[in-house]
N, C-alpha and C positions, 0 to 999 in steps of 0.2 A: 504494499499500500504506499502511496506517496500523497502529499497534499499540494495542490495547486492553489496559490492564493493570487489574487489580483488586487493591485494598489497602484501606488506611484511607480512602482517597478514590479513587473510579474515575476514570481519565482516559484520554485519547487522546494518541497520539504521533506527530506527522507523520513521514513518511518523509524521511530526510536527502537522499535522492535529488533531492527538489523544490528543496532549497536549493543542492545541488551543481550543479544545471543553470543556475543564475542566471549570466548573463555579467558582471555588474557587482557581484558579492558574494563577495569572495575571502577573507573572514575566517574563521579557524577557530573553531568553538565552544569554550567552556569551560563546565564544569558546576558548579552549586552544588546541593546537596541541601536541600531544606526539607520536612521531615516526609515523606520519600519521593517528593516530587515533584521533577523536574530543572527547575530554572531555568537556562537558557542565556544566556550573555553573551559579547560580544567584549571581549578584552582585549589591545590592541595598544599598543606603544610600550615604553620601558624601565621595568623594574619600580620603579626608584628615582625616577621622574619626577613631577612634580606631576601630580595626576590630573584629567582631565575626565570627569565623570559625565553621560552623555547618555541622557535619559529620553524615551521616546515615550508617545504617548497612544493613542486609539482611532480608526480600527481598524488602526493601523500596528505597526511593530515596528522593530528595530534598523536594518533596511534604509533607514529615513528618514534615517540619518546616514552613508550609504554614502560620500558625497563629503567629509564633514566630518572623518572619522575620520582619513584620510591626511594631511590639511592640518594637523590638531592634532599629530599624530605628527611630521611634518616640522618643526613649531615647537618639539619638545622635550617633548611631553606624553604622558602615558600615557592611553589612552582606554578607559574602560568603558562598555559599552552593553549593558544587560541587556534581555531581552524579558520583560515581565510574564508570568505564567502565564495561559494562555488565548490567547497570542499568540506569533507568530514560531516560533522553534525551541523554545521552552519547552513544557512538558506543559500539557495543556488538560483540566482537571477538567470532568466531564460534568454534575455537579449544578449547576444555575443558582444554587442557594441558597449554594453554596460561595463565590461571588464576592461581596466586598464591598471598599469602599475601605480600610477599616481592615485587611483581610487583605493587600492589595496593599502597604500601608505597612508591615506586618509583615514581609512576605517581602523587600522591598527592604532594610529595617534589617538583616535577618539577613545578607544579602549583604555590605553595607558593613562590617558587624563581622567577618564571616568573612574578608574580604580586608584587613581593618584600613586601609581607605583613610583617608587625611589629606591635608591641603592640596588639598582638593577644590574645583574650580570646577564648579558645578552648571549643567548646561544643560538646560532643560526646556521643554516645549510641550505644550498640551492637558492630558489627564489626568496627563501627567508633572509638571504644575505642582503641583497638590495633593498628589500622592504624594511627589514630591521635595522640595518646600518644607517639608513636615512633618519630613523628616529634619533639614534645616538648622535649623529651629526647636527640635527635639529635642537635636541633637547639634552645636551650633554650633562646637565645637571642632575638629570634622573638616573644616569648610567654610571656604574662604578667600574665596569670592565667589559671586555668584548671576548667572547669564545667564538672563533670563526671556523667553519669547517666546510671544505669542498663547496665553494661559491665563488663569486666574482663581483667586481664592479667594472663596468665598461669604462674605458679611457683610451686616449688616442693610442697608446703603445701596445694595447691589449691585443694578442693574436689568438682568434678563436680557433679551437682545435678541431680536427676531423670529427671527433665525437659530437661536438656541438652542431657542426653542419649537418651530420648524419640525423641526429635527433630532430632538427628542424625539418629535414626533408621527409622524415616519417609522417609529419602532420600536413604536408602539402599533397596536392593532387598525384596520385599514383603511390603514395606512401602507405605503409601498413596500418596507420592510425587514421588515415583520411578515409573514414567510413562511418556509417550510422552506429551509435552506441559503441565507440572504441572500448575495448577491454583494457582500461588503464591499469587494473589490479595486477596485471601481468608485469608492468614495469619494474616495480621493486624486486620481483622475483627473478627476471633474467638478468637485470642489472647487478644483482648481488650473487648470482650463481646459485640461488636457493633451489632452483628447479631447471632442469635441461630445457633448452629451447624447444627441443622436440616434444616435450610435455605441454608446451604452452602455445605452439604455433596455431593449432586448431581453434584455441580460444581467442587468439589475436585476429585470425582471418576470417573465422566463421562465426565467432560470437558464442561458441558453445562452452560450457563449463569444462575446465581441465580436470583431469583425473590426477589427484595429488594425494599425498598422505603425510602424516607426522607433521614436522615443523612448517613444511612448505604449504600444507593444506590449512594450518591455523593462520599463517601470514596472509595467504590469498584471501581468506574470509575477512581478515582485518582490512585489507586494501579495497575489497570489493564492496564492503558494507555500505559505503556512503552513496554508491550508485545503483544499488540494487532496486529494480522496479521502475527506474526513472525513465522517461522517454528521451529521445535523442537530445533535446534542448537542455536536459540536465547535465550534459557534458561540456557545456560552452565554456565553462570557467577553466576546464582542463585545456581545452583547445586554444584559448587565448594566450596562455603562458608561452608555448613555443613560438608563437607569432609575435611576440612582444620583445624578442631578443634582438638588440641592435647589430645585426650582421649585415655588412656591405652597405651601410648607409640607410638601412631600414631603421623605423623607429627613432627618428632624430631627437625626439623630446626625451624618451628614455636615455639615449645616449648621452645627452647633455646633463640630465639630471644625476645619472650615475657617475659621470665624470667628476662633477662638482663634488658629490659626497667622497668619492675616492681621493681627490685633492685635499679635502678637509681632514679626511682621517689620516693623511700622512703626518699631521701635525697632532694626532691624538695624543693627549698628555697622561692618559691613565692606562693601567695595565691592558694588554691585549695578548691573547694566546691562540695559536693556530694548532687545531687537531685535525689531521689530514689522513684521508683513506689513500693509500699508495696504489690501489689498483683502479683508480678512477681514470676512465679514458676521455672524460668530459673536461674535468679540472683536475689536471695532473699534478704530480709532487713538484715539479720544476716551477710551475706557476704558484703553487702554495708557498714554497720556500721564497720565491722572488717577493711576493707580497708581504710576507711575514718580515723579511730583511727591510723592506721599504717603511714598514710600520715600527721597526726596532721592537718586534714581538717575538715571544718564544714560539717554537715550532716542535710539534710532536707529531710523528709519523706512525701510523698503524699500517704496517706494510701489506696486510692481506685483506684490508678493508676496501670496498668498492664505494661506489658514488653515495649510496645510501649507508653511510658507515654507522649510523644509530642502530642499524639492523643488519647484523646481530651484536655489534660492538658497544652497545650502550653502557653497560657497566665498566667497561675499560675507559671509555670516554670520561665517565664521572670520576673515575679514579685518577686519570691524568688531570682532569680540571681541578680537582680538590688539591692535588699535589702543587700544581701551579699557584693556586690560590694562597696555600700556606707558604709558598716561597716569596710572596709579595711582602710579607710583613718585615 
């Protein structure tokens, strides 16, 4: 079941039952209203504790941080993990033109201000990088440090990898995801080698459910939950992210905004720590080390981690982060 709501912006709402059925997602949703749209987020840990703000990218949601949230809470932190509109438990506007990076930035800013988040440790990856790092550059007084994982900020010297070009091509005409109701739940599985491509190709090309077991089946259920039962227009949030990458002169507004944030963060006066998946063919180790060096930040490599390094390396990321935080004193 899904709910279709008409208002200022038409949107779809995934049935909560799809999330309640997940065996490894015990976190209650909290709601933030943004212009009549429901943004859902996790809020775990003491209300007066220092904040860890956990930001996902595409095509994931807060589920990406399912093993990190308890570990940070046990260490004395309050974890806030929002789902971008169009993803996870948040509402999904149906108009593809509704989605822009600037709008995602505006929505996240409104949540940070509504919750009055301070003493924030930003943890960001993939599109969570540009969206979250923009907040730190605009409101540095709210942020105590940055933990940056396998992401990027566009700037004149940045060279886009073959992995990024291939990813964008997958969403253009002729690409494997240029289709009705694309099965985006397969992406974290094949990107992290959690399931062989042979087990997923039918799900990607024909829309059938893959035959999986064990950890792969559990993971697939988590990634598929937000989009179950939705019509094709419920996937427009996912579609827009690949088409928002400023490659080859495309998306000049995004390019300019990201370049400004990149330059401002080169003078970031507070701690910054990079934790990088070494097997990512989108944002490779060389880029991560270059960026960390430019920001005079620490750099920790997880050699066998892929692009979605939180899955399955969440506890290791928390251990690295807590060690780096202890070294700041």
